[in-house]
C-alpha positions in Angstrom: 0.0 0.0 0.0 3.0 2.3 0.6 3.9 2.2 -3.1 0.3 3.2 -4.1 0.3 6.0 -1.6 3.6 7.3 -3.1 2.3 7.1 -6.7 -0.8 9.1 -5.8 1.3 11.7 -4.1 3.5 12.0 -7.2 0.6 12.5 -9.6 -0.9 15.0 -7.2 -4.2 13.2 -6.8 -4.8 14.9 -3.6 -8.3 13.8 -2.8 -7.5 10.1 -3.6 -4.3 10.4 -1.7 -6.0 11.6 1.4 -8.6 8.8 1.2 -6.0 6.1 0.6 -3.6 7.5 3.3 -6.3 7.4 5.8 -7.2 3.8 5.0 -3.5 2.8 5.0 -3.1 4.3 8.5 -6.1 2.5 9.9 -6.2 -0.8 8.0 -2.6 -1.8 7.1 -1.7 -5.2 8.6 1.0 -4.9 11.2 2.5 -8.4 10.8 5.5 -7.1 8.9 7.3 -4.2 10.7 9.5 -3.6 7.7 6.5 -2.8 5.6 5.0 -0.6 8.3 8.3 1.3 8.5 8.2 1.8 4.7 4.6 3.1 4.9 5.6 5.6 7.6 8.4 6.8 5.4 6.0 7.3 2.4 3.5 9.2 4.6 6.2 11.4 6.0 7.4 12.3 2.5 3.8 13.3 1.7 3.5 15.4 4.9 0.6 13.3 6.1 1.1 14.0 9.8 -2.4 13.0 10.9 -2.1 9.6 9.2 1.5 9.1 10.6 0.2 9.7 14.1 -2.6 7.1 13.6 -0.3 4.5 12.1 2.4 5.1 14.7 0.0 4.5 17.6 -1.2 1.3 16.0 2.3 0.1 15.2 3.6 0.8 18.7 0.8 -1.2 20.3 0.2 -4.0 17.9 3.2 -4.6 15.5 4.4 -8.2 15.3 7.5 -8.8 17.4 8.6 -12.1 15.8 11.5 -10.6 13.9 13.9 -8.6 16.1 15.7 -7.1 13.1 12.5 -5.8 11.5 11.4 -4.4 14.9 14.7 -2.5 15.0 13.8 -1.0 11.6 10.4 0.1 12.8 11.7 1.5 16.0 14.2 3.6 14.1 11.5 4.8 11.7 9.1 5.9 14.5 11.9 8.0 15.9 12.6 9.6 12.5 9.0 10.6 12.0 9.0 12.2 15.4 6.8 9.6 17.1 9.0 9.4 20.2 6.2 8.4 22.6 5.2 5.5 20.3 8.9 4.5 19.9 9.1 4.3 23.7 6.0 2.1 23.8 7.4 -0.2 21.1 10.8 -0.3 22.8 9.2 -1.6 26.0 7.2 -4.3 24.1 10.3 -5.3 22.1 12.6 -5.6 25.1 10.1 -7.8 26.9 8.6 -9.8 24.0 10.6 -9.7 20.8 11.6 -13.1 19.4 15.2 -14.1 20.3 15.7 -16.7 17.7 18.5 -14.9 15.9 21.5 -13.6 17.9 22.5 -11.2 15.1 19.1 -9.6 15.0 19.0 -9.3 18.8 22.3 -7.5 18.6 20.8 -5.0 16.2 17.8 -4.4 18.5 20.1 -4.0 21.5 22.0 -1.3 19.5 18.8 0.4 18.4 17.5 0.6 22.0 20.9 1.9 23.2 20.8 4.7 20.5 17.3 5.5 21.7 18.5 6.0 25.2 16.2 3.3 26.5 18.5 2.1 29.2 15.9 0.1 31.1 14.8 -1.7 28.0 18.5 -2.4 27.1 18.9 -4.1 30.5 15.7 -6.2 30.0 16.7 -7.4 26.5 20.2 -8.1 27.6 19.0 -10.4 30.4 16.7 -12.2 28.1 19.3 -12.5 25.3 21.9 -13.9 27.6 19.6 -16.7 28.8 17.4 -17.5 25.8 19.1 -16.5 22.4 20.3 -19.5 20.4 24.1 -19.3 20.2 24.8 -21.7 17.3 26.3 -19.1 14.8 29.8 -18.0 15.9 29.6 -14.8 13.9 26.3 -13.8 15.4 27.5 -14.7 18.9 30.6 -12.6 18.4 28.3 -9.7 17.4 26.1 -10.2 20.4 29.1 -10.2 22.7 30.3 -7.0 21.1 27.0 -5.2 21.7 26.7 -6.5 25.2 30.1 -4.9 25.8 28.9 -1.6 24.2 25.8 -1.4 26.5 27.8 -2.3 29.6 26.0 -5.6 30.3 29.0 -7.3 31.8 27.2 -10.0 33.7 25.2 -11.0 30.6 28.3 -11.0 28.5 29.9 -13.4 30.8 26.8 -15.6 30.7 26.9 -15.6 26.9 30.6 -16.5 26.9 29.8 -19.5 29.2 27.0 -20.8 27.0 29.0 -20.1 23.7 31.9 -22.3 24.9 29.6 -25.4 24.8 26.8 -24.4 22.4 28.3 -22.6 19.5 29.1 -24.5 16.3 32.8 -24.2 15.4 33.0 -25.6 11.9 33.7 -22.2 10.3 37.4 -21.4 11.0 37.1 -17.7 10.1 34.0 -17.2 12.3 35.7 -19.0 15.2 38.6 -16.6 14.9 36.2 -13.7 15.3 34.5 -15.4 18.2 37.8 -16.0 20.0 38.7 -12.3 19.5 35.4 -11.2 21.2 35.8 -13.7 24.0 39.2 -12.3 24.9 37.6 -8.8 25.2 35.2 -10.2 27.8 38.3 -10.3 30.2 39.8 -12.6 32.7 36.4 -14.2 33.7 36.2 -15.8 30.2 39.6 -17.5 30.3 38.1 -20.9 30.9 35.7 -20.4 28.0 38.5 -19.3 25.7 40.4 -22.5 26.5 37.3 -24.6 25.8 36.5 -22.9 22.5 40.2 -23.1 21.5 40.3 -26.8 22.3 37.1 -27.5 20.4 38.1 -25.4 17.4 41.5 -27.1 17.0 39.6 -30.4 16.5 36.3 -29.3 15.0 37.0 -26.3 12.7 36.8 -27.1 9.0 40.0 -26.0 7.3 38.4 -25.0 4.0 41.2 -22.7 3.0 44.8 -22.0 4.0 44.1 -18.4 4.9 41.5 -19.1 7.5 43.7 -21.8 8.9 46.5 -19.3 9.4 44.2 -16.8 11.1 42.9 -19.5 13.4 46.4 -20.5 14.3 47.1 -16.9 15.3 44.0 -16.9 17.5 45.1 -20.1 19.3 48.5 -18.9 20.2 49.0 -19.3 23.9 47.3 -22.6 23.9 50.2 -24.9 23.2 48.3 -28.1 22.9 45.6 -26.6 20.7 48.2 -25.0 18.4 49.9 -28.4 18.0 46.7 -30.1 17.1 45.6 -27.5 14.7 49.1 -27.3 13.1 49.0 -31.0 12.4 45.6 -30.8 10.9 46.4 -27.7 8.8 49.5 -29.3 7.3 47.6 -32.4 6.4 44.1 -31.2 5.5 44.3 -27.6 4.1 43.5 -27.3 0.4 46.5 -26.3 -1.7 44.6 -24.3 -4.4 45.6 -20.8 -3.2 49.4 -20.4 -3.6 49.5 -17.1 -1.6 47.5 -18.5 1.3 49.5 -21.7 1.4 52.7 -19.7 1.5 51.2 -17.7 4.3 50.3 -20.8 6.2 53.8 -22.3 5.7 55.3 -19.1 7.1 52.9 -19.2 10.1 53.8 -22.8 10.8 57.5 -22.0 10.8 57.1 -18.9 13.1 55.3 -20.9 15.7 58.0 -23.6 15.6 55.9 -26.3 13.9 58.8 -27.2 11.6 57.8 -30.8 11.1 54.3 -29.7 10.0 55.8 -27.1 7.7 58.0 -29.8 6.1 55.0 -32.1 5.7 53.0 -29.3 4.0 55.9 -28.8 1.6 55.9 -32.5 0.8 52.2 -32.3 0.1 52.8 -29.6 -2.4 55.4 -31.7 -4.2 53.3 -34.8 -4.2 50.3 -32.8 -5.6 52.4 -31.8 -8.6 53.1 -28.3 -7.3 56.8 -28.9 -7.4 57.9 -25.4 -8.4 55.8 -23.9 -5.6 57.3 -26.3 -3.1 60.8 -25.3 -4.2 60.0 -21.6 -4.1 58.5 -21.6 -0.6 60.4 -24.6 0.9 62.6 -24.1 3.9 65.8 -24.5 1.8 66.5 -24.0 -1.9 68.7 -27.1 -1.8 65.9 -29.3 -0.4 64.9 -30.7 -3.8 68.3 -30.4 -5.4 68.0 -34.1 -6.5 64.3 -34.1 -7.2 61.5 -35.5 -5.1 60.0 -38.9 -4.3 56.3 -39.7 -5.1 55.3 -38.9 -1.6 56.7 -35.3 -1.9 59.8 -35.9 0.1 63.2 -34.8 -1.2 65.0 -37.5 -3.3 68.3 -38.9 -2.0 71.6 -37.9 -3.4 72.4 -39.5 -6.8 75.0 -39.2 -9.6 74.8 -39.7 -13.3 76.5 -43.0 -12.8 73.5 -44.2 -10.8 71.4 -43.9 -14.0 73.5 -46.3 -16.0 
């Protein structure tokens, strides 16, 4: 309906616009907060203040709260059209009732409440989020930890860290690196959780590319056993299709003292037919002076006489 309202405004059909705007304000379904926010925007562009007031009151009291991200959009739009009282009503409802099925969307709502200066509602939502929000997505969990830090919800941040250590999926190596970074920002009270996540990640993270394996190795530094486990896996499992990332991984293995794993990775390159790359980034230019064996290891010394 917002599109039609906009079209009528553009063709200057004032009488029809007034009728439709009035109907839109009183009859528009409120199950989709994104669409309600868009209609408020169109009414504001048309200067339909009376209709804005009607729709804002309805939206604040009745808009669906099953999508925290969409509620954030509506809350922001109410403030932009000057409906501060209605934004406050919606903020109270959202903090107490909004669906918490998506940690990323909950993070956005937390931020929107913070920007609105709704400190009491921020505290309510933070408590609910820490106890109820699913924490399966490491990126979303990291985002939630970040916003809980921004709003000063220290106790809730610690609670999320404890839950994340055992509940969050750790297959995505890049996402796990982001999560570990946020857990370290929680402080000393999350040290145990950092160790648990690091231990799980060393075993569970999927090493889909050499670059993410290198970054995760950096994040695990300080956990000697976890680094050793991940170094062995990275050397043996990481795909070899990105020469730059593989060179980066090889350099990282050497810097952390995983020389055996670095040598194994070099042998894998040779065995995979990437001999020139193995020679270029190998630990010694003389390593393959006499060629290489089928398993990628350097060939033993030989002379021309051995070929006779």
